[in-house]
N, CA, C and O atoms as CSV, one atom per row, in Angstrom:
chain,resi,resn,atom,element,x,y,z
A,1,UNK,N,N,-40.532,235.786,221.005
A,1,UNK,CA,C,-39.174,235.355,221.218
A,1,UNK,C,C,-38.681,235.968,222.519
A,1,UNK,O,O,-38.923,237.142,222.802
A,2,UNK,N,N,-37.986,235.154,223.306
A,2,UNK,CA,C,-37.416,235.617,224.562
A,2,UNK,C,C,-35.912,235.774,224.414
A,2,UNK,O,O,-35.241,234.905,223.857
A,3,UNK,N,N,-35.396,236.862,224.903
A,3,UNK,CA,C,-33.957,237.096,224.882
A,3,UNK,C,C,-33.412,236.782,226.271
A,3,UNK,O,O,-33.903,237.293,227.277
A,4,UNK,N,N,-32.397,235.941,226.305
A,4,UNK,CA,C,-31.776,235.570,227.575
A,4,UNK,C,C,-30.478,236.345,227.709
A,4,UNK,O,O,-29.635,236.325,226.811
A,5,UNK,N,N,-30.325,237.015,228.815
A,5,UNK,CA,C,-29.104,237.765,229.077
A,5,UNK,C,C,-28.248,236.966,230.047
A,5,UNK,O,O,-28.729,236.510,231.084
A,6,UNK,N,N,-26.986,236.802,229.705
A,6,UNK,CA,C,-26.062,236.040,230.541
A,6,UNK,C,C,-25.018,236.995,231.095
A,6,UNK,O,O,-24.420,237.784,230.363
A,7,UNK,N,N,-24.815,236.907,232.393
A,7,UNK,CA,C,-23.783,237.722,233.040
A,7,UNK,C,C,-22.441,237.036,232.821
A,7,UNK,O,O,-22.211,235.968,233.389
A,8,UNK,N,N,-21.532,237.619,232.005
A,8,UNK,CA,C,-20.256,236.959,231.694
A,8,UNK,C,C,-19.374,236.737,232.921
A,8,UNK,O,O,-18.487,235.884,232.884
A,9,UNK,N,N,-19.590,237.467,233.985
A,9,UNK,CA,C,-18.780,237.257,235.193
A,9,UNK,C,C,-19.163,235.974,235.914
A,9,UNK,O,O,-18.429,235.517,236.790
A,10,UNK,N,N,-20.294,235.391,235.561
A,10,UNK,CA,C,-20.746,234.157,236.216
A,10,UNK,C,C,-20.381,232.901,235.416
A,10,UNK,O,O,-20.601,231.782,235.881
A,11,UNK,N,N,-19.825,233.087,234.216
A,11,UNK,CA,C,-19.425,231.945,233.401
A,11,UNK,C,C,-18.111,231.382,233.932
A,11,UNK,O,O,-17.192,232.125,234.279
A,12,UNK,N,N,-18.043,230.085,233.987
A,12,UNK,CA,C,-16.831,229.427,234.468
A,12,UNK,C,C,-16.274,228.579,233.331
A,12,UNK,O,O,-16.935,227.663,232.841
A,13,UNK,N,N,-15.064,228.895,232.925
A,13,UNK,CA,C,-14.403,228.091,231.893
A,13,UNK,C,C,-13.662,226.952,232.587
A,13,UNK,O,O,-12.823,227.188,233.456
A,14,UNK,N,N,-13.967,225.756,232.210
A,14,UNK,CA,C,-13.304,224.601,232.792
A,14,UNK,C,C,-12.167,224.166,231.866
A,14,UNK,O,O,-12.391,223.868,230.693
A,15,UNK,N,N,-10.944,224.131,232.407
A,15,UNK,CA,C,-9.821,223.701,231.565
A,15,UNK,C,C,-9.948,222.221,231.217
A,15,UNK,O,O,-10.531,221.434,231.963
A,16,UNK,N,N,-9.398,221.873,230.089
A,16,UNK,CA,C,-9.375,220.466,229.703
A,16,UNK,C,C,-8.412,219.733,230.624
A,16,UNK,O,O,-7.395,220.284,231.045
A,17,UNK,N,N,-8.740,218.504,230.925
A,17,UNK,CA,C,-7.927,217.690,231.818
A,17,UNK,C,C,-7.320,216.532,231.044
A,17,UNK,O,O,-8.034,215.831,230.327
A,18,UNK,N,N,-6.004,216.314,231.177
A,18,UNK,CA,C,-5.402,215.157,230.505
A,18,UNK,C,C,-5.995,213.855,231.058
A,18,UNK,O,O,-6.075,213.662,232.271
A,19,UNK,N,N,-6.399,212.986,230.163
A,19,UNK,CA,C,-6.985,211.702,230.544
A,19,UNK,C,C,-6.364,210.582,229.723
A,19,UNK,O,O,-6.041,210.764,228.550
A,20,UNK,N,N,-6.202,209.431,230.344
A,20,UNK,CA,C,-5.704,208.257,229.620
A,20,UNK,C,C,-6.812,207.759,228.706
A,20,UNK,O,O,-7.928,207.504,229.159
A,21,UNK,N,N,-6.505,207.621,227.416
A,21,UNK,CA,C,-7.507,207.129,226.467
A,21,UNK,C,C,-7.172,205.723,225.975
A,21,UNK,O,O,-8.024,205.047,225.399
A,22,UNK,N,N,-5.930,205.281,226.202
A,22,UNK,CA,C,-5.549,203.938,225.752
A,22,UNK,C,C,-4.252,203.521,226.434
A,22,UNK,O,O,-3.471,204.357,226.891
A,23,UNK,N,N,-4.041,202.201,226.489
A,23,UNK,CA,C,-2.780,201.679,227.014
A,23,UNK,C,C,-2.510,200.329,226.367
A,23,UNK,O,O,-3.421,199.640,225.909
A,24,UNK,N,N,-1.223,199.972,226.343
A,24,UNK,CA,C,-0.830,198.694,225.732
A,24,UNK,C,C,0.510,198.253,226.293
A,24,UNK,O,O,1.270,199.053,226.839
A,25,UNK,N,N,0.785,196.959,226.147
A,25,UNK,CA,C,2.089,196.406,226.496
A,25,UNK,C,C,2.466,195.409,225.414
A,25,UNK,O,O,1.682,194.524,225.069
A,26,UNK,N,N,3.683,195.562,224.876
A,26,UNK,CA,C,4.175,194.649,223.854
A,26,UNK,C,C,5.327,193.840,224.426
A,26,UNK,O,O,6.231,194.401,225.045
A,27,UNK,N,N,5.305,192.528,224.226
A,27,UNK,CA,C,6.428,191.660,224.553
A,27,UNK,C,C,7.143,191.347,223.255
A,27,UNK,O,O,6.520,190.931,222.278
A,28,UNK,N,N,8.473,191.550,223.246
A,28,UNK,CA,C,9.245,191.455,222.011
A,28,UNK,C,C,10.349,190.423,222.173
A,28,UNK,O,O,11.032,190.386,223.196
A,29,UNK,N,N,10.521,189.579,221.148
A,29,UNK,CA,C,11.581,188.571,221.175
A,29,UNK,C,C,12.187,188.479,219.786
A,29,UNK,O,O,11.485,188.201,218.814
A,30,UNK,N,N,13.480,188.712,219.692
A,30,UNK,CA,C,14.239,188.693,218.429
A,30,UNK,C,C,13.527,189.461,217.312
A,30,UNK,O,O,13.397,188.977,216.188
A,31,UNK,N,N,13.069,190.674,217.653
A,31,UNK,CA,C,12.480,191.542,216.651
A,31,UNK,C,C,11.022,191.290,216.320
A,31,UNK,O,O,10.466,191.969,215.457
A,32,UNK,N,N,10.392,190.338,216.979
A,32,UNK,CA,C,8.985,190.031,216.721
A,32,UNK,C,C,8.150,190.343,217.954
A,32,UNK,O,O,8.574,190.086,219.081
A,33,UNK,N,N,6.969,190.893,217.739
A,33,UNK,CA,C,6.039,191.116,218.836
A,33,UNK,C,C,5.366,189.781,219.133
A,33,UNK,O,O,4.547,189.300,218.349
A,34,UNK,N,N,5.720,189.184,220.278
A,34,UNK,CA,C,5.177,187.871,220.635
A,34,UNK,C,C,3.989,187.958,221.576
A,34,UNK,O,O,3.199,187.019,221.668
A,35,UNK,N,N,3.858,189.064,222.266
A,35,UNK,CA,C,2.730,189.248,223.170
A,35,UNK,C,C,2.199,190.655,223.035
A,35,UNK,O,O,2.962,191.607,222.870
A,36,UNK,N,N,0.887,190.781,223.105
A,36,UNK,CA,C,0.253,192.079,222.954
A,36,UNK,C,C,-0.949,192.139,223.875
A,36,UNK,O,O,-1.857,191.314,223.772
A,37,UNK,N,N,-0.958,193.104,224.767
A,37,UNK,CA,C,-2.103,193.315,225.651
A,37,UNK,C,C,-2.473,194.787,225.563
A,37,UNK,O,O,-1.621,195.657,225.746
A,38,UNK,N,N,-3.733,195.066,225.286
A,38,UNK,CA,C,-4.156,196.460,225.129
A,38,UNK,C,C,-5.631,196.590,225.449
A,38,UNK,O,O,-6.377,195.610,225.434
A,39,UNK,N,N,-6.043,197.821,225.740
A,39,UNK,CA,C,-7.466,198.048,225.881
A,39,UNK,C,C,-8.078,198.198,224.488
A,39,UNK,O,O,-7.374,198.110,223.482
A,40,UNK,N,N,-9.363,198.418,224.436
A,40,UNK,CA,C,-10.066,198.383,223.149
A,40,UNK,C,C,-9.717,199.540,222.215
A,40,UNK,O,O,-10.025,199.467,221.025
A,41,UNK,N,N,-9.089,200.598,222.707
A,41,UNK,CA,C,-8.764,201.731,221.838
A,41,UNK,C,C,-7.615,201.421,220.878
A,41,UNK,O,O,-7.532,202.008,219.799
A,42,UNK,N,N,-6.736,200.505,221.266
A,42,UNK,CA,C,-5.614,200.131,220.406
A,42,UNK,C,C,-5.923,198.779,219.781
A,42,UNK,O,O,-6.126,197.791,220.487
A,43,UNK,N,N,-5.956,198.741,218.458
A,43,UNK,CA,C,-6.318,197.510,217.757
A,43,UNK,C,C,-5.153,196.545,217.625
A,43,UNK,O,O,-5.355,195.331,217.617
A,44,UNK,N,N,-3.932,197.067,217.520
A,44,UNK,CA,C,-2.803,196.166,217.345
A,44,UNK,C,C,-1.495,196.904,217.189
A,44,UNK,O,O,-1.435,198.133,217.182
A,45,UNK,N,N,-0.447,196.108,217.065
A,45,UNK,CA,C,0.876,196.669,216.874
A,45,UNK,C,C,1.812,195.587,216.376
A,45,UNK,O,O,1.643,194.412,216.704
A,46,UNK,N,N,2.793,195.977,215.590
A,46,UNK,CA,C,3.772,195.007,215.113
A,46,UNK,C,C,5.084,195.700,214.807
A,46,UNK,O,O,5.131,196.912,214.595
A,47,UNK,N,N,6.146,194.915,214.786
A,47,UNK,CA,C,7.480,195.445,214.472
A,47,UNK,C,C,7.596,195.672,212.978
A,47,UNK,O,O,7.213,194.816,212.181
A,48,UNK,N,N,8.135,196.847,212.592
A,48,UNK,CA,C,8.350,197.115,211.168
A,48,UNK,C,C,9.834,197.180,210.838
A,48,UNK,O,O,10.212,197.194,209.666
A,49,UNK,N,N,10.669,197.220,211.859
A,49,UNK,CA,C,12.120,197.234,211.683
A,49,UNK,C,C,12.727,197.150,213.076
A,49,UNK,O,O,12.004,197.227,214.070
A,50,UNK,N,N,14.032,196.994,213.160
A,50,UNK,CA,C,14.680,197.004,214.464
A,50,UNK,C,C,14.445,198.365,215.105
A,50,UNK,O,O,14.782,199.396,214.523
A,51,UNK,N,N,13.870,198.368,216.298
A,51,UNK,CA,C,13.610,199.609,217.007
A,51,UNK,C,C,12.441,200.420,216.488
A,51,UNK,O,O,12.317,201.594,216.833
A,52,UNK,N,N,11.570,199.827,215.659
A,52,UNK,CA,C,10.399,200.538,215.119
A,52,UNK,C,C,9.164,199.657,215.268
A,52,UNK,O,O,9.146,198.511,214.821
A,53,UNK,N,N,8.130,200.212,215.907
A,53,UNK,CA,C,6.901,199.462,216.141
A,53,UNK,C,C,5.716,200.314,215.735
A,53,UNK,O,O,5.543,201.428,216.229
A,54,UNK,N,N,4.901,199.789,214.835
A,54,UNK,CA,C,3.713,200.494,214.362
A,54,UNK,C,C,2.530,200.077,215.227
A,54,UNK,O,O,2.234,198.889,215.358
A,55,UNK,N,N,1.864,201.052,215.808
A,55,UNK,CA,C,0.674,200.818,216.621
A,55,UNK,C,C,-0.506,201.478,215.913
A,55,UNK,O,O,-0.361,202.552,215.329
A,56,UNK,N,N,-1.668,200.840,215.963
A,56,UNK,CA,C,-2.812,201.456,215.311
A,56,UNK,C,C,-4.053,201.346,216.173
A,56,UNK,O,O,-4.233,200.389,216.926
A,57,UNK,N,N,-4.915,202.365,216.039
A,57,UNK,CA,C,-6.137,202.474,216.817
A,57,UNK,C,C,-7.262,201.659,216.185
A,57,UNK,O,O,-7.292,201.468,214.969
A,58,UNK,N,N,-8.177,201.185,217.012
A,58,UNK,CA,C,-9.356,200.489,216.514
A,58,UNK,C,C,-10.290,201.449,215.798
A,58,UNK,O,O,-10.917,201.090,214.801
A,59,UNK,N,N,-10.382,202.662,216.305
A,59,UNK,CA,C,-11.177,203.727,215.700
A,59,UNK,C,C,-10.262,204.937,215.550
A,59,UNK,O,O,-9.581,205.305,216.508
A,60,UNK,N,N,-10.226,205.564,214.380
A,60,UNK,CA,C,-9.337,206.719,214.206
A,60,UNK,C,C,-9.598,207.813,215.249
A,60,UNK,O,O,-10.734,208.024,215.675
A,61,UNK,N,N,-8.548,208.486,215.640
A,61,UNK,CA,C,-8.661,209.629,216.546
A,61,UNK,C,C,-9.183,210.830,215.760
A,61,UNK,O,O,-9.018,210.883,214.541
A,62,UNK,N,N,-9.806,211.790,216.432
A,62,UNK,CA,C,-10.319,212.969,215.707
A,62,UNK,C,C,-9.208,213.862,215.147
A,62,UNK,O,O,-9.422,214.612,214.194
A,63,UNK,N,N,-8.010,213.770,215.757
A,63,UNK,CA,C,-6.865,214.563,215.304
A,63,UNK,C,C,-5.606,213.939,215.910
A,63,UNK,O,O,-5.673,212.885,216.542
A,64,UNK,N,N,-4.480,214.584,215.717
A,64,UNK,CA,C,-3.225,214.052,216.265
A,64,UNK,C,C,-2.822,214.762,217.556
A,64,UNK,O,O,-1.652,214.739,217.938
A,65,UNK,N,N,-3.762,215.375,218.210
A,65,UNK,CA,C,-3.501,216.099,219.451
A,65,UNK,C,C,-3.598,215.149,220.649
A,65,UNK,O,O,-4.435,215.327,221.534
A,66,UNK,N,N,-2.728,214.144,220.656
A,66,UNK,CA,C,-2.645,213.210,221.779
A,66,UNK,C,C,-1.175,212.994,222.114
A,66,UNK,O,O,-0.295,213.277,221.301
A,67,UNK,N,N,-0.921,212.497,223.301
A,67,UNK,CA,C,0.448,212.278,223.771
A,67,UNK,C,C,0.655,210.790,223.988
A,67,UNK,O,O,-0.193,210.117,224.573
A,68,UNK,N,N,1.785,210.276,223.515
A,68,UNK,CA,C,2.132,208.871,223.726
A,68,UNK,C,C,3.324,208.813,224.678
A,68,UNK,O,O,4.392,209.347,224.379
A,69,UNK,N,N,3.137,208.170,225.814
A,69,UNK,CA,C,4.222,207.916,226.758
A,69,UNK,C,C,4.636,206.463,226.581
A,69,UNK,O,O,3.810,205.559,226.698
A,70,UNK,N,N,5.922,206.237,226.298
A,70,UNK,CA,C,6.439,204.888,226.064
A,70,UNK,C,C,7.609,204.661,227.018
A,70,UNK,O,O,8.466,205.531,227.172
A,71,UNK,N,N,7.645,203.505,227.649
A,71,UNK,CA,C,8.756,203.199,228.537
A,71,UNK,C,C,9.010,201.703,228.569
A,71,UNK,O,O,8.129,200.897,228.270
A,72,UNK,N,N,10.245,201.347,228.942
A,72,UNK,CA,C,10.642,199.941,228.957
A,72,UNK,C,C,11.241,199.516,230.287
A,72,UNK,O,O,11.473,198.325,230.498
A,73,UNK,N,N,11.493,200.433,231.168
A,73,UNK,CA,C,12.124,200.099,232.433
A,73,UNK,C,C,13.486,200.742,232.592
A,73,UNK,O,O,14.107,200.604,233.646
A,74,UNK,N,N,13.972,201.442,231.575
A,74,UNK,CA,C,15.172,202.223,231.719
A,74,UNK,C,C,16.395,201.812,230.930
A,74,UNK,O,O,17.382,202.547,230.932
A,75,UNK,N,N,16.379,200.671,230.254
A,75,UNK,CA,C,17.566,200.240,229.518
A,75,UNK,C,C,17.590,200.757,228.075
A,75,UNK,O,O,18.616,200.666,227.401
A,76,UNK,N,N,16.472,201.296,227.606
A,76,UNK,CA,C,16.358,201.779,226.237
A,76,UNK,C,C,15.711,203.158,226.229
A,76,UNK,O,O,15.046,203.551,227.187
A,77,UNK,N,N,15.913,203.881,225.145
A,77,UNK,CA,C,15.187,205.123,224.899
A,77,UNK,C,C,13.971,204.761,224.049
A,77,UNK,O,O,14.108,204.121,223.007
A,78,UNK,N,N,12.798,205.163,224.488
A,78,UNK,CA,C,11.557,204.848,223.779
A,78,UNK,C,C,10.788,206.156,223.572
A,78,UNK,O,O,10.569,206.912,224.519
A,79,UNK,N,N,10.383,206.416,222.329
A,79,UNK,CA,C,9.713,207.683,222.049
A,79,UNK,C,C,8.949,207.600,220.733
A,79,UNK,O,O,9.096,206.652,219.962
A,80,UNK,N,N,8.124,208.628,220.499
A,80,UNK,CA,C,7.409,208.792,219.229
A,80,UNK,C,C,7.832,210.145,218.662
A,80,UNK,O,O,7.663,211.177,219.312
A,81,UNK,N,N,8.381,210.136,217.452
A,81,UNK,CA,C,8.795,211.365,216.772
A,81,UNK,C,C,7.558,212.185,216.404
A,81,UNK,O,O,6.507,211.602,216.141
A,82,UNK,N,N,7.647,213.520,216.375
A,82,UNK,CA,C,6.482,214.343,216.014
A,82,UNK,C,C,5.833,213.950,214.685
A,82,UNK,O,O,4.609,214.011,214.568
A,83,UNK,N,N,6.613,213.554,213.689
A,83,UNK,CA,C,6.050,213.173,212.388
A,83,UNK,C,C,5.484,211.756,212.371
A,83,UNK,O,O,4.930,211.331,211.357
A,84,UNK,N,N,5.611,211.020,213.469
A,84,UNK,CA,C,5.148,209.634,213.515
A,84,UNK,C,C,3.765,209.471,214.141
A,84,UNK,O,O,3.368,208.354,214.473
A,85,UNK,N,N,3.031,210.562,214.305
A,85,UNK,CA,C,1.651,210.534,214.791
A,85,UNK,C,C,0.704,210.617,213.604
A,85,UNK,O,O,0.974,211.345,212.648
A,86,UNK,N,N,-0.395,209.885,213.652
A,86,UNK,CA,C,-1.466,210.050,212.669
A,86,UNK,C,C,-2.780,209.779,213.381
A,86,UNK,O,O,-2.780,209.333,214.528
A,87,UNK,N,N,-3.887,210.038,212.723
A,87,UNK,CA,C,-5.179,209.752,213.336
A,87,UNK,C,C,-5.409,208.246,213.439
A,87,UNK,O,O,-6.206,207.795,214.261
A,88,UNK,N,N,-4.719,207.469,212.613
A,88,UNK,CA,C,-4.886,206.013,212.605
A,88,UNK,C,C,-3.941,205.290,213.552
A,88,UNK,O,O,-4.197,204.141,213.911
A,89,UNK,N,N,-2.848,205.938,213.969
A,89,UNK,CA,C,-1.898,205.288,214.849
A,89,UNK,C,C,-0.604,206.072,214.957
A,89,UNK,O,O,-0.564,207.266,214.658
A,90,UNK,N,N,0.449,205.399,215.384
A,90,UNK,CA,C,1.733,206.063,215.606
A,90,UNK,C,C,2.833,205.024,215.531
A,90,UNK,O,O,2.576,203.823,215.620
A,91,UNK,N,N,4.074,205.496,215.365
A,91,UNK,CA,C,5.231,204.616,215.318
A,91,UNK,C,C,6.118,204.896,216.521
A,91,UNK,O,O,6.538,206.031,216.746
A,92,UNK,N,N,6.398,203.851,217.290
A,92,UNK,CA,C,7.293,203.941,218.440
A,92,UNK,C,C,8.708,203.629,217.970
A,92,UNK,O,O,8.927,202.658,217.246
A,93,UNK,N,N,9.663,204.448,218.381
A,93,UNK,CA,C,11.076,204.215,218.094
A,93,UNK,C,C,11.769,203.825,219.399
A,93,UNK,O,O,11.542,204.447,220.437
A,94,UNK,N,N,12.614,202.795,219.344
A,94,UNK,CA,C,13.391,202.394,220.515
A,94,UNK,C,C,14.859,202.275,220.112
A,94,UNK,O,O,15.185,201.741,219.052
A,95,UNK,N,N,15.738,202.784,220.980
A,95,UNK,CA,C,17.172,202.684,220.741
A,95,UNK,C,C,17.853,202.279,222.053
A,95,UNK,O,O,17.276,202.402,223.133
A,96,UNK,N,N,19.096,201.791,221.932
A,96,UNK,CA,C,19.865,201.593,223.155
A,96,UNK,C,C,20.330,202.972,223.625
A,96,UNK,O,O,20.068,203.971,222.955
A,97,UNK,N,N,21.004,203.037,224.749
A,97,UNK,CA,C,21.392,204.334,225.303
A,97,UNK,C,C,22.407,205.073,224.435
A,97,UNK,O,O,22.585,206.281,224.592
A,98,UNK,N,N,23.075,204.364,223.521
A,98,UNK,CA,C,24.011,204.998,222.584
A,98,UNK,C,C,23.292,205.568,221.363
A,98,UNK,O,O,23.908,206.276,220.566
A,99,UNK,N,N,22.000,205.273,221.203
A,99,UNK,CA,C,21.233,205.786,220.070
A,99,UNK,C,C,21.092,204.835,218.904
A,99,UNK,O,O,20.534,205.206,217.871
A,100,UNK,N,N,21.594,203.593,219.045
A,100,UNK,CA,C,21.480,202.590,217.993
A,100,UNK,C,C,20.117,201.908,218.078
A,100,UNK,O,O,19.722,201.493,219.167
A,101,UNK,N,N,19.374,201.775,216.956
A,101,UNK,CA,C,18.089,201.079,217.001
A,101,UNK,C,C,18.234,199.699,217.660
A,101,UNK,O,O,19.140,198.932,217.336
A,102,UNK,N,N,17.331,199.409,218.580
A,102,UNK,CA,C,17.391,198.151,219.323
A,102,UNK,C,C,15.992,197.788,219.800
A,102,UNK,O,O,15.126,198.652,219.931
A,103,UNK,N,N,15.782,196.506,220.057
A,103,UNK,CA,C,14.486,196.011,220.513
A,103,UNK,C,C,14.542,195.643,221.989
A,103,UNK,O,O,15.278,194.730,222.365
A,104,UNK,N,N,13.783,196.330,222.830
A,104,UNK,CA,C,13.710,195.933,224.232
A,104,UNK,C,C,12.880,194.662,224.377
A,104,UNK,O,O,12.211,194.248,223.430
A,105,UNK,N,N,12.918,194.041,225.548
A,105,UNK,CA,C,12.122,192.829,225.781
A,105,UNK,C,C,10.634,193.148,225.843
A,105,UNK,O,O,9.802,192.325,225.461
A,106,UNK,N,N,10.303,194.335,226.320
A,106,UNK,CA,C,8.898,194.753,226.326
A,106,UNK,C,C,8.837,196.266,226.413
A,106,UNK,O,O,9.770,196.910,226.892
A,107,UNK,N,N,7.731,196.825,225.946
A,107,UNK,CA,C,7.474,198.249,226.099
A,107,UNK,C,C,6.036,198.429,226.570
A,107,UNK,O,O,5.136,197.678,226.193
A,108,UNK,N,N,5.851,199.435,227.396
A,108,UNK,CA,C,4.527,199.811,227.868
A,108,UNK,C,C,4.180,201.164,227.268
A,108,UNK,O,O,5.042,202.031,227.123
A,109,UNK,N,N,2.920,201.335,226.925
A,109,UNK,CA,C,2.467,202.543,226.237
A,109,UNK,C,C,1.227,203.077,226.943
A,109,UNK,O,O,0.298,202.328,227.250
A,110,UNK,N,N,1.228,204.373,227.194
A,110,UNK,CA,C,0.046,205.068,227.725
A,110,UNK,C,C,-0.227,206.246,226.813
A,110,UNK,O,O,0.673,207.036,226.528
A,111,UNK,N,N,-1.459,206.370,226.354
A,111,UNK,CA,C,-1.838,207.466,225.449
A,111,UNK,C,C,-2.799,208.377,226.200
A,111,UNK,O,O,-3.778,207.928,226.795
A,112,UNK,N,N,-2.490,209.672,226.154
A,112,UNK,CA,C,-3.312,210.655,226.854
A,112,UNK,C,C,-3.809,211.714,225.876
A,112,UNK,O,O,-3.175,212.013,224.864
A,113,UNK,N,N,-4.971,212.268,226.222
A,113,UNK,CA,C,-5.578,213.340,225.443
A,113,UNK,C,C,-6.290,214.270,226.429
A,113,UNK,O,O,-6.858,213.814,227.422
A,114,UNK,N,N,-6.256,215.561,226.152
A,114,UNK,CA,C,-6.980,216.525,226.993
A,114,UNK,C,C,-8.458,216.450,226.644
A,114,UNK,O,O,-8.855,216.655,225.497
A,115,UNK,N,N,-9.258,216.152,227.653
A,115,UNK,CA,C,-10.717,216.037,227.448
A,115,UNK,C,C,-11.451,217.082,228.264
A,115,UNK,O,O,-12.679,217.146,228.226
């Protein structure tokens, strides 16, 4: 048996880098998702209530340690609550600027994970 000695001063720890793992765009009309464009990581999405959209992954994530960036162009507040993440998907909440649930004409979604 050979013993290998490693000099710890020569080890380089590489930090994880945030990377885009998925993206999608939903077109919404009178509370219904009429258009959906996404890469293969996101299987689908649909409206579950005014200002609530359920998105789900084609393959479950290993954990909920991912970030969802949601935006509409500035007329609405778009976000994902901490309790609305799961390995299978997430729920996007949208409100008008006063905080009332509302449906924007479209939302764009970018999902990032440190890899």
